[in-house]
VOVO-996666 format. One record per residue (C-alpha): residue in one letter; x, y, z. Coordinates in steps of 0.5 Angstrom, whole numbers, plus 500, padded with zeros to 3 digits. Each point is the difference from the previous one (the first is absolute). Last residue first. Layout:
<sites>
AXYZ/...
</sites>
This chain:
<sites>
I350751530/L505496505/K500506505/K507499504/F499498507/V501504507/M499495507/N498505506/K493496500/I499501492/K503506497/V500501492/K505502495/D499502492/T497506501/Q503503506/L497505504/I499495507/I508498499/P502506502/K503504495/Y508503502/D502506498/M502504506/L502493503/R507500498/Y503495506/E504506503/K496505498/I494499504/K504497505/K505507501/V494505499/Q502504495/S495499494/L494500505/V501507501/R501502492/E493496500/I497504505/L501506497/N499498492/F493497503/E498506504/I496499506/D494497502/L501493497/K494496500/V496495505/I494496499/K500496508/T495494500/R493498503/G497493499/Y500496493/H492499502/G500508497/M506504499/S499504506/K504506499/T506502505/V504507497/A507501499/T505506499/I506500499/L507504502/G496504504/S503497507/L493497503/A499497492/L507497502/E499498507/N493497497/I504495495/Y504498506/D495498504/S497497495/I506495498/R500499507/R493497499/H501497494/T506495504/L508503497/Q506495497/K506501503/V506503497/N507496501/P501500493/I497505494/I496497495/Q494496504/A499507504/L498503494/E496494497/S496500506/H499508501/V498499492/E494495504/Y498505505/I500506495/D495496496/G496499506/S500507503/T497502493/I502503495/I494502494/I502500493/H498507497/E507503500/K503495496/T504494503/F508499500/K502506504/S494501504/L501492503/L508501501/F498507503/I495496506/A505494500/M507505501/L495504506/T499493504/L508499498/K502506504/A495498506/Q503495501/L508503499/P498504506/M498508498/S506505501/F501501492/I492500498/Y500505505/E506504499/V498501493/I492501501/H503506505/D505503495/K494501494/D495503505/I506504504/D501504493/K492501499/Q499502507/A506504500/K497504493/E494501505/V503503506/H505504496/N492503497/E498502507/M505504502/I507500504/K502507502/K507504496/T500497494/Q507498496/N497494496/C504496504/E498502507/A494499498/I500492498/E504499506/G494503504/A495495496/K504495501/R501501508/L493501500/L498494495/Q505495505/L497503506/A492498497/K503493498/R504498506/A493502504/D496495496/G492502501/H498495494/E502502495/K494505500/A503503507/A507502496/L497505494/G495503506/A507502505/C503501494/L495506499/K499502507/I507501500/V500504494/G494504502/D504501508/D503505496/I509498499/V506505500/G498504505/E505497506/K506496497/F498493499/A501493504/V499502507/E492503499/A499496494/R501494504/L495503504/K494501495/L502494497/I498496506/D493505501/Y498499492/L501493501/Q495499505/N495504496/A500496494/D501493504/Y504496503/P499493499/H500495506/F506497504/V498494503/I503497506/P500492500/E497497507/E507498504/E503494500/G499499493/L507500498/N501492504/S494497498/T500502493/V508498499/R498492504/A494501494/D503500495/L499507496/F496500494/E493504505/M505505503/F500503493/K494502500/L500507502/K505502495/N502506502/S507497504/I503502506/G503495505/I503501506/V503495503/S503500508/T507498502/R503499507/C508500502/Q502497506/D500492499/L498499493/N497494496/E493499503/N500508498/L500499492/R494497500/T497505495/L507501496/N499493499/Y493499497/L501506496/I507497497/E496493499/N493503497/G504505495/G505493498/K499501492/K497507499/E493502500/I498501506/L506504502/I496505495/D495500506/I505503505/E500507496/D503503505/L504495506/V502504506/L504496505/F500504506/C506498505/I499500507/S505501505/D503495505/K506500495/I501503494/H507498498/Q502493503/D492498501/F498501493/L506499496/G500493503/L493499497/L503503494/K506496500/K495494499/L496502496/I505501495/V504492501/D492498499/K500505493/P505496497/L506506498/G501502493/T495506499/S500507501/P506500504/I500500508/K504506503/E497505496/K500506506/G497503505/V500494505/I492500500/T498501494/N506495498/Y496495503/I493502499/H502501492/A503493499/L494497504/I495503494/R505499495/Y500492502/P493499501/T498503493/S497508499/V505506502/V497504493/T493499501/C500497507/N503507502/I502498508/Y500505505/V505499506/W499504507/W504499507/P496502506/P503504504/K504498507/N499506505/S497505498/C493497496/H496507500/Q503503493/A501493497/L494498501/K498507496/Q504498495/S498493499/I493503500/Y502504494/R503494496/V493496501/T496505498/A504502494/T499494497/K493499501/G499507498/T493498495/G505501494/T499493497/M494496502/G499498508/Y503494505/C504501505/L501493504/F503498507/N505497504/P499500507/P504506504/V506497505/D501503506/G506505501/K495504505/L500505494/A500494495/C492500504/A498505495/T500497494/I493497500/G496506502/A505505496/I498496494/K493501502/E501508501/I503501494/E495497496/L495503504/N503507499/R502500493/H496505497/P506505500/L507497501/E503505505/D508502500/P501497493/I503494498/F504501493/S499493496/P495502496/E504506496/L497507501/A504502507/E505499497/R501506495/N501504506/K499508497/F498499493/L498505496/K506504498/P499505494/G504500493/K507501500/L502494501/Y496496495/N501506496/Q508498500/Y498493499/F496500494/R506505496/D503494502/I496494497/N499503494/F494496496/S498499494/Y505502494/M500496493/G504495499/K494495496/E500496506/N499505505/H506504504/N501502507/T505505501/L507501504/M503506500/
</sites>
């Protein structure tokens, strides 16, 4: 029999007994996958307007014509990706002859121009024909163009770039977007349409003008956050598919919806909360999911969510958070951290890490807003008299937690930034017009 022991060698947990009891306990789930964000239900509540707009744009594909490129905006968990996938299924059902192809690219995972082209190629052929590194981009692009015409032929291929804004932070991001939106100029048979999905409404401001004109062929489709009642409707339908009859009451579903509504109407958070509560109930050998299971799930998810969110952020956002962390670490609690301080420290960090672009004050301000929106920091705009307006910033999560997460970020770890003391906090140095001098007195 296997047991786990603590540092003193005392018995703490019997894994065999736990598994045996778990198997004997009640089974609450009927289809656990129904609570996953990737699950596409038969209907998408409260997204009729968005579905109608996308259906109108893509309908011409049913007759073999090429839909224009377009963008979907909205905060995390507002149903953007689910709606696009839903539309793809419906198009396939109504297109018996030459159904469109769909290639999904998650730009948080596949984020370099090379890997994007390789991912599209490998997805179409169904196996890894292009290696993850090694070939010139122009060679892959030429191979991809040939594949479109030879394999897809005269059908339409939709290229869905999820989290498209991530590309703007990467070297060559504008170039790959330009190439993808102009593929049709170099194709003989196949035609492509690019669908961008982003949770940042202002990301178009940082695009090359050529890319903006190609991507902005249609008015962007904006997905607004769900309210508590809408989230309840979504969870109610999913719960009917996911759980066995009678294991969950409306009150529990309403609690999950209400908690998620406070998190900017995030349907993903609501689904995660409901699934986690069900898993806790099963582990506790209870026959029904109760409100206390939801409360316990909420505490567990909050920690997991912070870790996952930070790791998924682009490097520039991580460095902005790192700047705030360092200012908090090396100053006393009563010292005020301003957006100007954060800009200065971020500039220092960008100089330490090779190939990291120095950002403008405005871009740093955008990242501060995003970090505040995510709940990682608090940012309050205050007037400083004739010095103008600035943001007063402070960390809004457990210091030890953020320290633990940031210390695992590859670039931060590689360049030993966790113990870096910003120049503006070093008493023996002064910075003047980007030049650092040692104080003589």
